[in-house]
N, C-alpha and C positions, 0 to 999 in steps of 0.2 A: 495471610494475603497470598494468592495463587501466583505462582510463578508461570509467565508468558515467554513464548520463544516466537522468534520471527522466523516464518517459512515461506517459500514462494509457492503460491499456488499455480499460477500459469502465466505464460509470457506469449504474446500474441501481437504481432506488427510492433506498434510504438506503445504497448500497454502493458503494464506488469501488475500481476494481483498478488497480494502477499496477505498471509493468515499472521494476525498477532492475537493470540488467544481465540475467542470465538468471533473476533470483528475481522472484515476485509478489507484491506486498504488497496486502493486501486491508484497507481502511478502513471502519467501518461505526460507527452509533451504537447503544448499547445501555442504556439507562436514562439517558440524557443524556449519557453519557461515549463518547467516540470509543475504540474498540477497534481492534486491529489483528492480523492473521494473516498468515503468510509461507508461500510454498510454492514447489516448484521444478516447472514443468510436466512436464519429462520424467523425472522420478524416479519410480520404482515405489514406494518405500517413503520416506516424507518425516517427518522429525522436524524440526519448525519450530525448535526452539532450537538445531540446529547449522547453520541458514542464517545467515551473518554479511552484515550490511549496514553499510557506514561510517556512523558518527554523522551527519556532515554530509548525507549524501544520505538517510539517514531522517529526519532534521530537514525537509529540504527537502519530502521528500515527505508528511510529516505535515503541513505548513503547507498545500500544494497541496491535498491531500485535503480538509482541514477547510474551506478556502475553498470547494471544490465542494460540499461537505454543507451547509455554512451556507447557501449561495446556494439550495439546492433546498428547503431547510426553510421559508425565508421565503416561498416561492411558494404 
């Protein structure tokens, strides 16, 4: 089983993009709630519901993105 790492791809305004393996997770705030989407950069047609990220890595990415977004909101 390959090992995946969580790394920040970019932070723009109120959106954070993170790499988890070869999948990109996008986190953003909408109406006071944090939302997420996912996509695969090299895919031609992407169904975000078919892209699987292990629960532990998704939680780690959520916490990291929330910390980044909260710190940007306080400024």
